[in-house]
C-alpha positions as CSV (number, residue, x, y, z in Angstrom):
1,M,53.8,31.7,-102.1
2,P,57.6,31.8,-102.7
3,H,58.7,34.3,-105.4
4,P,58.0,32.2,-108.5
5,L,59.8,32.4,-111.8
6,Q,56.6,31.7,-113.3
7,L,55.3,30.8,-116.6
8,A,51.9,30.2,-117.7
9,A,50.8,29.0,-121.0
10,P,52.1,27.5,-124.3
11,A,55.6,27.6,-125.6
12,A,54.8,25.6,-128.7
13,L,52.1,28.1,-129.1
14,L,54.9,30.3,-130.2
15,A,55.3,28.4,-133.5
16,A,51.6,28.2,-133.9
17,L,51.0,31.8,-133.1
18,C,51.6,35.2,-134.3
19,S,54.0,36.8,-136.7
20,F,53.3,40.5,-136.8
21,A,56.2,41.1,-139.1
22,S,54.0,39.7,-141.9
23,L,51.4,42.4,-141.4
24,A,51.8,45.2,-143.9
25,G,52.5,48.3,-141.9
26,D,51.2,48.8,-138.4
27,Y,47.7,47.8,-139.4
28,G,48.0,45.9,-142.7
29,R,45.1,43.7,-143.6
30,G,45.7,40.3,-142.2
31,D,44.7,37.3,-144.2
32,P,41.7,35.9,-142.2
33,D,42.6,32.4,-143.4
34,R,46.2,32.5,-142.1
35,G,47.2,29.7,-139.7
36,E,44.1,27.8,-139.0
37,R,43.4,27.5,-142.7
38,Q,40.5,25.2,-143.7
39,D,39.6,23.6,-147.0
40,D,35.9,24.4,-146.4
41,K,35.1,27.9,-145.0
42,H,32.0,26.4,-143.5
43,S,33.9,23.7,-141.6
44,P,33.0,23.3,-137.9
45,S,36.1,25.0,-136.6
46,R,35.0,28.2,-138.4
47,S,31.2,28.0,-138.2
48,A,31.1,27.2,-134.5
49,V,32.9,30.4,-133.5
50,Q,30.3,32.9,-132.2
51,L,31.7,36.2,-130.9
52,G,28.4,37.8,-129.8
53,D,27.9,41.5,-129.4
54,R,30.6,42.5,-126.9
55,P,33.6,42.9,-129.2
56,F,31.5,45.0,-131.6
57,F,30.2,47.1,-128.7
58,L,33.8,47.8,-127.4
59,I,35.2,48.6,-130.8
60,D,32.4,51.0,-131.7
61,G,33.2,52.9,-128.5
62,L,36.8,53.5,-129.4
63,D,37.8,57.1,-130.3
64,D,38.5,57.6,-134.0
65,S,41.9,56.1,-134.7
66,R,43.8,53.8,-137.1
67,L,43.2,51.0,-134.7
68,K,39.4,51.6,-134.7
69,D,39.4,51.7,-138.5
70,K,41.3,48.5,-138.8
71,L,39.1,46.6,-136.2
72,Q,35.9,47.9,-137.8
73,S,37.0,46.7,-141.2
74,C,36.8,43.2,-139.9
75,K,33.2,43.3,-138.7
76,A,32.0,40.8,-141.4
77,G,34.5,38.2,-140.3
78,P,35.1,35.4,-141.0
79,F,35.8,34.5,-137.3
80,Y,37.7,31.4,-136.4
81,K,39.5,29.7,-133.6
82,S,42.9,31.2,-132.6
83,N,45.6,29.9,-130.2
84,F,46.3,33.5,-129.4
85,S,43.0,33.6,-127.6
86,I,43.2,31.5,-124.4
87,A,40.1,30.8,-122.3
88,H,41.0,31.8,-118.7
89,R,39.0,29.4,-116.5
90,G,36.5,29.2,-119.5
91,A,34.5,32.4,-119.9
92,P,34.0,33.5,-116.3
93,L,33.0,37.1,-117.1
94,Q,29.5,35.6,-117.3
95,F,29.7,31.8,-116.7
96,P,30.7,30.1,-113.5
97,E,34.4,29.4,-113.8
98,H,35.9,26.0,-114.4
99,T,32.5,24.4,-115.3
100,R,31.5,22.6,-118.4
101,E,29.3,25.5,-119.4
102,S,32.2,28.0,-119.0
103,Y,34.6,25.9,-121.0
104,E,32.1,25.4,-123.8
105,A,31.5,29.1,-123.9
106,G,35.2,29.9,-124.2
107,A,35.7,27.4,-127.0
108,R,32.6,28.7,-128.8
109,Q,34.1,32.2,-128.6
110,G,37.1,31.0,-130.6
111,A,39.7,30.3,-127.9
112,G,42.2,27.8,-129.3
113,V,43.4,26.9,-125.8
114,V,41.3,26.3,-122.7
115,E,42.6,26.3,-119.1
116,C,41.8,23.9,-116.3
117,D,43.3,25.0,-112.9
118,V,44.2,21.7,-111.3
119,T,43.7,20.8,-107.6
120,F,42.7,17.6,-105.8
121,T,40.1,15.9,-103.7
122,K,40.5,14.0,-100.4
123,D,40.7,10.7,-102.3
124,G,43.4,12.0,-104.7
125,E,41.4,12.8,-107.8
126,L,42.4,15.8,-109.9
127,V,39.7,18.4,-110.4
128,C,39.3,21.8,-112.1
129,R,39.2,24.6,-109.5
130,H,41.1,27.8,-109.2
131,D,42.3,27.0,-105.7
132,E,42.3,24.0,-103.4
133,C,40.2,26.0,-101.0
134,D,37.8,28.1,-103.0
135,L,34.6,26.0,-102.9
136,H,32.8,28.4,-100.5
137,T,32.9,31.2,-103.1
138,T,32.8,29.2,-106.4
139,T,30.2,26.5,-105.5
140,N,27.0,26.1,-103.5
141,I,28.8,24.0,-100.8
142,V,27.8,26.2,-97.8
143,D,24.2,25.7,-98.7
144,T,24.5,21.9,-98.7
145,E,25.1,19.2,-96.1
146,L,28.8,19.2,-97.1
147,N,29.2,22.6,-95.4
148,G,29.9,20.5,-92.3
149,S,32.9,18.9,-94.1
150,C,34.6,22.2,-94.7
151,T,37.8,23.1,-93.0
152,V,35.9,26.0,-91.6
153,P,32.1,25.7,-92.2
154,W,29.9,28.7,-92.8
155,S,28.3,29.5,-89.5
156,G,26.4,32.8,-89.9
157,P,26.9,36.5,-90.6
158,G,30.5,37.6,-90.5
159,S,31.9,34.1,-90.5
160,S,34.8,33.3,-92.8
161,P,34.3,29.8,-94.2
162,K,37.1,27.8,-95.9
163,C,35.9,24.9,-98.0
164,C,38.5,22.9,-99.8
165,A,38.3,20.3,-102.6
166,S,40.6,18.2,-100.4
167,D,38.0,18.3,-97.6
168,I,35.7,16.0,-99.6
169,T,35.8,13.0,-101.9
170,L,35.3,13.1,-105.7
171,A,31.8,11.6,-105.3
172,Q,30.9,14.4,-102.9
173,F,32.6,17.1,-105.1
174,K,30.5,16.0,-108.1
175,T,27.2,16.7,-106.2
176,L,28.1,20.5,-106.0
177,K,27.1,23.2,-108.5
178,G,29.5,25.9,-109.7
179,K,28.5,29.5,-109.3
180,M,30.1,32.9,-110.0
181,D,33.1,33.5,-107.8
182,A,31.7,35.8,-105.1
183,S,30.3,35.9,-101.6
184,N,28.3,38.1,-99.3
185,P,29.9,37.8,-95.8
186,S,27.2,39.8,-94.1
187,A,24.4,37.5,-95.3
188,T,22.2,36.0,-92.7
189,T,21.5,32.8,-94.6
190,A,23.8,30.3,-96.4
191,Q,21.8,31.0,-99.6
192,G,22.5,34.7,-99.2
193,Y,26.2,34.1,-98.6
194,L,26.3,32.7,-102.2
195,G,25.6,36.2,-103.6
196,G,27.8,39.2,-104.0
197,T,28.6,38.9,-107.8
198,A,30.4,42.0,-109.0
199,S,28.3,44.4,-111.0
200,F,30.3,44.1,-114.2
201,R,29.7,40.3,-114.2
202,T,26.3,38.5,-114.1
203,D,24.4,35.7,-112.4
204,L,22.3,35.2,-115.6
205,Y,24.0,31.9,-116.3
206,N,24.2,30.6,-112.7
207,S,21.4,28.1,-113.1
208,R,23.8,25.4,-114.3
209,G,27.4,25.0,-113.3
210,T,28.7,21.4,-113.9
211,L,31.9,20.7,-112.1
212,L,34.6,18.6,-113.9
213,T,37.6,16.4,-113.2
214,L,40.8,17.1,-115.1
215,R,40.1,13.9,-117.0
216,E,36.6,15.1,-118.0
217,S,38.0,18.5,-119.1
218,I,40.6,16.7,-121.3
219,A,37.8,14.8,-123.0
220,L,35.7,17.9,-123.4
221,N,38.6,19.8,-124.9
222,K,39.3,17.0,-127.4
223,K,35.6,17.1,-128.3
224,L,35.7,20.9,-128.8
225,G,38.9,20.7,-130.8
226,V,40.9,23.0,-128.5
227,K,44.3,22.6,-126.8
228,H,45.0,22.2,-123.1
229,T,46.7,24.5,-120.6
230,P,46.4,22.9,-117.2
231,E,47.7,24.9,-114.2
232,L,49.0,22.9,-111.3
233,K,47.7,24.8,-108.2
234,A,49.5,25.1,-104.9
235,G,48.3,22.8,-102.2
236,N,48.5,22.3,-98.5
237,P,51.9,20.6,-98.1
238,E,50.7,18.1,-95.5
239,R,47.7,17.1,-97.5
240,L,49.9,16.8,-100.7
241,M,52.2,14.5,-98.8
242,T,49.3,12.4,-97.4
243,V,47.5,12.1,-100.7
244,F,50.3,12.0,-103.3
245,G,53.5,11.4,-101.3
246,G,54.8,14.9,-102.1
247,Q,54.9,17.7,-104.7
248,E,56.7,15.9,-107.5
249,N,54.2,13.0,-107.5
250,Y,51.4,15.6,-107.6
251,A,53.1,17.3,-110.6
252,Q,53.6,13.9,-112.3
253,K,50.0,12.8,-111.8
254,M,48.8,15.8,-113.7
255,I,50.9,14.9,-116.7
256,D,49.9,11.2,-116.4
257,E,46.3,12.2,-117.0
258,F,47.2,13.6,-120.4
259,K,49.4,10.6,-121.2
260,A,46.6,8.2,-120.3
261,A,44.2,10.1,-122.5
262,G,46.6,9.8,-125.4
263,V,47.0,13.6,-125.8
264,N,49.8,14.8,-128.1
265,P,52.3,16.7,-125.8
266,K,52.4,19.4,-128.5
267,D,48.8,20.2,-127.6
268,V,49.5,20.6,-123.8
269,Y,51.0,23.6,-122.1
270,P,51.4,22.8,-118.4
271,Q,51.8,25.8,-116.2
272,S,52.6,26.7,-112.6
273,F,53.5,29.6,-110.3
274,D,55.9,27.2,-108.6
275,I,59.2,27.0,-110.5
276,R,59.8,23.5,-109.0
277,D,56.9,22.1,-111.1
278,V,58.2,23.7,-114.3
279,L,61.7,22.4,-113.8
280,Y,60.4,19.0,-112.8
281,W,58.5,18.8,-116.1
282,I,61.4,20.0,-118.1
283,K,63.7,17.3,-116.6
284,N,61.3,14.4,-116.2
285,E,58.7,14.9,-118.9
286,P,60.6,16.9,-121.6
287,R,58.0,16.4,-124.3
288,F,55.5,18.3,-122.1
289,G,58.2,20.4,-120.3
290,Q,59.4,22.1,-123.4
291,Q,56.0,23.9,-123.5
292,A,55.8,24.5,-119.8
293,V,54.7,28.0,-118.8
294,Y,56.2,29.7,-115.8
295,L,53.6,31.9,-114.3
296,D,55.1,35.1,-112.9
297,D,53.1,36.5,-110.0
298,V,54.9,39.8,-109.8
299,D,52.8,42.4,-108.1
300,P,54.1,46.0,-108.2
301,S,52.0,46.9,-105.1
302,S,53.6,44.3,-102.9
303,P,57.3,44.1,-102.0
304,S,56.7,40.3,-101.4
305,F,56.3,39.7,-105.1
306,P,59.0,41.7,-106.9
307,R,59.8,41.5,-110.6
308,L,62.3,39.0,-111.7
309,S,65.8,40.4,-111.8
310,L,68.0,40.2,-114.9
311,A,70.1,37.6,-113.1
312,E,66.9,35.5,-112.4
313,L,65.8,35.8,-116.0
314,K,69.2,34.6,-117.1
315,Q,69.0,31.7,-114.7
316,L,65.5,30.7,-115.9
317,K,66.7,30.7,-119.5
318,K,69.7,28.5,-118.6
319,Q,67.4,26.1,-116.8
320,G,65.4,25.6,-120.0
321,V,62.3,27.7,-119.4
322,K,60.9,29.0,-122.6
323,I,57.7,30.8,-121.7
324,I,57.1,33.3,-119.0
325,A,53.6,34.6,-118.2
326,P,53.4,37.8,-116.2
327,P,50.1,39.7,-115.5
328,T,49.2,42.3,-118.1
329,G,49.7,45.2,-115.8
330,V,53.4,44.8,-115.5
331,L,54.0,44.5,-119.2
332,L,52.6,48.0,-120.0
333,A,53.4,51.6,-119.0
334,V,52.1,55.1,-119.9
335,N,54.6,57.5,-121.5
336,D,54.7,61.3,-121.2
337,N,52.3,61.6,-124.1
338,D,49.7,59.5,-122.3
339,E,50.2,56.6,-124.7
340,I,50.4,53.0,-123.7
341,V,53.8,51.5,-124.3
342,P,55.8,48.3,-123.3
343,S,57.2,48.4,-119.8
344,Q,60.9,48.1,-119.1
345,Y,60.1,44.7,-117.5
346,A,58.5,43.5,-120.8
347,L,61.6,44.7,-122.7
348,D,63.9,42.9,-120.3
349,I,62.0,39.6,-120.6
350,K,62.1,39.8,-124.4
351,S,65.8,40.6,-124.4
352,F,66.5,37.1,-123.0
353,G,64.5,35.5,-125.8
354,F,61.5,34.3,-123.8
355,D,58.1,33.9,-125.3
356,I,55.5,35.8,-123.3
357,I,51.9,34.9,-122.4
358,T,49.9,37.3,-120.3
359,W,46.8,37.2,-118.0
360,S,44.0,38.1,-117.7
361,F,42.0,40.2,-120.1
362,E,38.4,41.2,-119.2
363,R,39.1,40.5,-115.5
364,A,38.6,44.1,-114.4
365,D,35.9,46.7,-114.6
366,L,37.0,49.3,-117.1
367,R,33.8,51.2,-117.3
368,N,35.5,54.1,-115.5
369,G,38.7,53.6,-117.4
370,G,41.9,52.9,-115.5
371,V,40.6,54.7,-112.4
372,G,39.9,52.0,-109.8
373,A,40.4,49.2,-112.3
374,G,42.9,47.6,-109.9
375,F,45.7,45.1,-110.4
376,Y,45.5,44.4,-114.1
377,Y,45.6,48.1,-115.0
378,A,47.8,49.4,-112.2
379,F,50.1,50.9,-114.9
380,D,47.5,53.6,-115.5
381,P,45.8,54.2,-112.1
382,T,44.5,57.7,-112.9
383,G,43.2,56.9,-116.4
384,R,45.6,58.9,-118.4
385,A,45.5,56.4,-121.4
386,L,42.5,54.2,-120.4
387,R,39.4,56.4,-120.2
388,K,36.7,53.9,-120.9
389,D,36.0,50.2,-121.4
390,S,36.6,50.3,-125.1
391,D,40.2,51.4,-124.5
392,M,41.1,47.9,-123.4
393,Y,41.7,47.3,-127.1
394,K,44.4,49.9,-127.0
395,A,46.1,47.9,-124.3
396,L,45.6,44.7,-126.2
397,D,47.1,46.2,-129.4
398,V,50.3,47.2,-127.6
399,L,50.6,43.8,-125.9
400,A,50.3,42.1,-129.3
401,R,52.3,44.4,-131.6
402,K,54.9,46.0,-129.4
403,V,55.4,43.6,-126.5
404,G,54.9,40.7,-128.8
405,V,53.0,38.3,-126.6
406,I,52.1,35.0,-128.2
407,G,48.9,34.5,-126.3
408,I,46.5,36.2,-123.9
409,F,44.3,34.7,-121.2
410,S,40.8,36.2,-121.2
411,D,37.7,35.9,-119.1
412,W,35.7,36.6,-122.3
413,P,37.7,35.1,-125.1
414,A,35.6,36.7,-127.9
415,T,37.2,40.0,-127.2
416,V,40.7,38.6,-127.9
417,T,39.5,36.3,-130.7
418,Y,38.1,39.2,-132.7
419,Y,41.4,41.1,-132.5
420,A,43.5,38.0,-133.4
421,N,41.3,37.2,-136.4
422,C,41.3,40.8,-137.6
423,M,45.1,41.0,-137.3
424,G,45.7,37.6,-139.0
425,L,47.0,35.9,-135.9
426,K,46.7,32.1,-135.8
């Protein structure tokens, strides 16, 4: 993937989002009714939010601090939907990603924005999958007759299947069942290959996984009362040309789905790792493009994905990009006092006036702190600041208050919703 000046998420979220300046002191009591204010405190947008036990469990595990005191002071709620909380693929910490069940769980946990990663089928229908070719790990395809339609079918232990949405028609796609994103390459049966779920996730909710088209996800989001952040995924160039006639037509088709559904552009935050998509929307669909998110795939461990230079940031700003979305791990650093602080990269992005959205919270195992947590916590590989799972709230607090992000993608939105509600973020 070429070095993308990427954005990922809402720009108009900016206005609808946070304003920490209004908090009294570092941890002033936020008004729980700020932003998404309702005439009736028992209205559906409030009463439908259910955070479950996890945020409370994590907060109770924090060491004594002002942050812990502030978060514990909000235990009684009320809890309500927040645009600061973005459902990353739904709620894939426990539900199969990009399924109806996962999207519903994310909305139920108070996410104000729900993501559909957009790819395509052989007959040109747009569907919600993280990748054009991930069906072998995110669905049951290798254990069905459609295994034979895969670009590379599963053929036994040690094989490396590759099953793409573009290998099959929409009708065939809809016969599949979503599962947790995992595999067991050494399995001797197709059923066994479908295993391998990481220990910090679960297969408890694998019994149902309803796959959706983009059109169906739009209708579901409208029903759930949440906004949309579709991410146009990269595709095989030859197939894109055959099916759509090229990249621009593919990018346009995604927007056309929202226009056909009568969705207000202010409720849509199209995103892509490919700057060509973002610039296309800015130029050709400005009502949608003004909220386009450029996803930044910077990876400190790989020289192939360097951070954006100051010159590149300046150019993006000049081209009309308003929101940049880098991963959490590049926005944070640890200082000499073992405290989490904004990274120089975060400060550079802010200095150009960009809004920042970041990804993805709850997408790493922090039960051993930063040690071995991987990509999203690479800023603290030895666990100097992050010593346990509860400490993720320390990272979240710095992202919100000191980096000033306007939204956070999360695999378990309840964790972020709790924080947003407690701090008075809309």
